[in-house]
N, C-alpha and C positions, 0 to 999 in steps of 0.2 A: 767525596770528601772535600772541604774547603781548605785551600792552601794559600798562604800569603806568599806572594812572589814579586819579584822586580820584573816589570814589564818593559821591554824594549820594542819599539816599532821601527821596522826598517822596510825599505822599498826593494822589490824584487827587480833585478836588472833586466830580466826577460819581459815581464808583462807590466811592470811599473806600479803594481798594487802593493799596498802596505800590509805587512805581515807582523804578527806579534810574536816575540820570543820571550820565554819565561826563564827565570833564574831564581834559585833559592838564595837566601842570605849566606854569606860567607861563614856565618856563625851556626849554620844548620849542620852540625857535625853528625855525620852518618846518615843524612837524609839526601835523597837524590830525586832528580826528575829524569825520566827516560822517555824515549819517543816510541810511538806506535802509529799506525795508520800511514805506513810508508813515509814516516818522518814528518807528519803534519799535525799530530796530536801529542799531548803529554800525559803521562801517568806519574804517580808518586810512589816511592819506596823508602821506608826507614830501615836501613841496613843493620842498625843496632837492635831493632826488635824482630828482625827477619831471621827465623831459625834455619832457613835453608842456606843463607849466604856463607856463614863460617864453615858449615859442613862441606859446602861446595869447595871453598878454598883449601880445606884440608885434603879433600879428594884430589884436587888438581896438584897439590904439592906432592902428595903420595905418588901419583902417576909419573910426575916429572922425575922424582927420585928413582923410581923403578927403571926409567929410561936414561938415567944418569945425566939429566939436564938440569943445569943451574941457571938462574936468571936473577938479575937485580930485583929489588922490591918494586921498582918502577915498571920494569918489563913485565914482571909477574902480574902487576895490577892491570896492565894494558891487556894481557892475555885473558885475565878474568873478566874484564869489562867486555872484551870481545865475545866471549862465549857464554856468559852468565844468562843471557837471554834465553838460552835453551831450557832453563829451569822455570821460566815464567809462563804462566797461562796467557793465552792470546786474549787480547781486548778488542771487542767489536770485530772479531775474525782476523785480527792483525797481530803479527809477531812483534815483540818488543825489541827495540834497538837500545841496548843497555849502554852502548859506548856513546850514544848520542852523536854519531858521525854524519848523519844524513838529514839535517833540517831541510825541509823543502817548502816551497811556496804553496800555500793552501789553494791557490787559484790556478796555477799552471804547472805545478810540480817541479819547477826549475830549482836549482840549489845554489844560485849566486845572487848575493844581495849587496846593496850599496853599503859602503863602510860607515857613512854618517847616518845617524838616526833621523828618521822622518818626523818624529815627535819627541818631546822630552820624556825621559824615562819616568815611571811611576811605580809605586808600591800599590798592589791591588790584591784582592782575594778572589780566587778562581776555583771553580768546581773541577775536580779531576778524579779519575779512578785510581784505586790502589793496585799495586802489582801483587798478584797472588801466585801460588805454586801448587795448586791442588793436584794437577795431573803428575807433576814431578814426585810429590809425596806418596803417590800410589806405587812407585817403583821400588824394588828392593835395591839394597846397596850394590850388588853385583851388576844389576842393569844400569844404575846410575854411573858407576865406574866405566862400564862399557861405552855408554853414550859420551861421557866426557872424553875418554880415550879417542873415540872416533872423531870428535870435534877437534881435539888437539892435532890429530893426524891430518884432517882436512885443512886445517890452518897451517900446516907444515911446522908445527911447534915441536912435534916428536916424529 
């Protein structure tokens, strides 16, 4: 799928090579870019059209209520961003990093970049895959809740 993005080019502090980082417009409500391929590639998801996302949030909230845990909306969103990738199908045999915490150099896999851009930013169209949830949709509700609960425990949320 072709996506219009803002492209920033920054230099890796480890190998010195230029990497491209992509961002959606601030006006792209409900749309997100996520990382895969160990933080080196991007995929696209429109959360307003994604039938799994709202159901996932409802299940997380329900589990948190059962465990008598309350969080601010901001903290809840951080939790969801951290574990929502479990619902996403792998892309090119890679898991999805929904939180986008691990951008890495495509040449040396380092994760430290210069603060200043190496080139002026540009608006470009790039081809990127869509995030899907085929495997997640095959699970029944009980199994989904069980997997979410396990992820919340592993992340010491409950």
